[in-house]
N, C-alpha and C positions, 0 to 999 in steps of 0.2 A: 504494500500500500504506500502510495506517495503522499506526503504531506506538503501543503503549500508553504512556500518560504516568502519572507518579506524581502522585497528588493530594497536596496538602499534608498531609492527615491520615495518609497512609501513609509519609511521609518519615521520621518518627522511628523507625518499625519497620524500615525499610530500613537506616537508619544503625546501629541497634542490631545488626542481623544482620551487617552488614559488620564492625563492631568485634569482635563475638564470634567471628567466623570466624578472626580473628587469634590467638585464644587456644586453638585446638585443639592437642592434643599433636602433636609432630612425630615420626612413626614411622620415617621413613627418615633417619638422620643419619650423617655420615661424618667421619672425621678423617684427616689426612695426616701421615705420618712422612717421614723422608728418602727412603726407598726402597720404600714400600708404603702402602696405604690401609687404614684400619680402617672397616668398614661395620657400622652399627647394633648397638652393644653394648646388650643388653637382659637383663632378668630378670623373674621373676614377682613379683606382690605377696607380701608376707610380714610376719608380726607381729614386733615387737621380740623379741629373745632367740632368734629362730629360728636354726637351724644347717642346713647342707646346701642353701643357696639358690644355684642355679646362675646363672652369667652366660654368655651366648652372644654370638657376634659372628662376622664374617667378615673375612679378610684378602685383599685383591685388589691388582692392579697391583704385584706383588712384582718389583722390579728387581734386587735382590741378596740373597744369603742372610743370614738373621738367625735369631734364636731368642728366643721369649718365655720369659724366665726366671722371672718372678714378677709378682705384682700386689698392690695394697693399696688399701683404701678406708677413709675415715673412718667409714663406717656399719657396719663389721664388725671383730671382733677379729682375724680373719685370713682370708686368701684362699689357697686351695690349688688345685693341678691335680688333675683326675681324667682319667686316660688309660687306654686299653686296655692290657692287659698286654703286655710285650715292647717297648714304645715307649721312645725316648730320653727323658730328663728334659727337660722344657720342650717348647714347641711350635715345631717347625721350620718356617721360611718359606723356600721355595725359589723362585728366579727363574721367572717365568712360570706359577706354580702358585697356584691359589686354595686357601685353607684355611678351612674352616668349623668353628667350635666349636659343637657342638650336643649334644642329649641322648644320641645314640648314638655320639658321637665324643669326642675330648678337649674339655674345657671347664674353666672356673673355678668354684669353689664357695666361697661366703662362709660363715663360721661365726661364731656369737655376735654376731648383729646387735644394735646398740645403739639402733636406731630402727626404726619400722615403715616398710616400703617401700610407698608409696601408688601406686596405679594412675595412670599419666600423669605422674608426677614423674620428675625426673632427679637422679642422685646421682653424686658424683665417683668416679673410678677411675683409679689410676695403674698403668700397665703398664711393666714393666722388660724391656728387650730387650738382648741381648748386644752388638749394634753400635749400634743407634739410641738406646740409653740410655733415659731415662724419657719416656713419652708420656702426657700428661694427657688423659683423655677423660671423658665422662659416660655412664653407662648409664641407659636409660629403663626404667621399670617398665610392663610391658604385654605385648603379644604381638608375635611376629615378623611 
């Protein structure tokens, strides 16, 4: 069996493609707190000064009860919870249960953005938990 070989004229193209592959956005990113995992915090692109821009994520591998009490980011004036009526304040994490923050469930909303959120970029987000304390993550702008 014969294998194709790279000619010297195609070597620069092959190297350029390999280097560029390393710069693709990472869509699946995760963070670890003491007793749970945070999966893929993300948001949609948005212009500066926008309000009502949602942040979504998932919590998995929950080993002990905790509660997400609040969040902040340097790219927005404030971050608040949006939850279905009748739910407790904050987002409850229970052992053995996965929690998804999504458009039809509880999620975070940024108000008064001070910068444009560009597709493919990541921005800092501080999550405050009742027991785990503060957890620093980055949310990526793009799609789930």
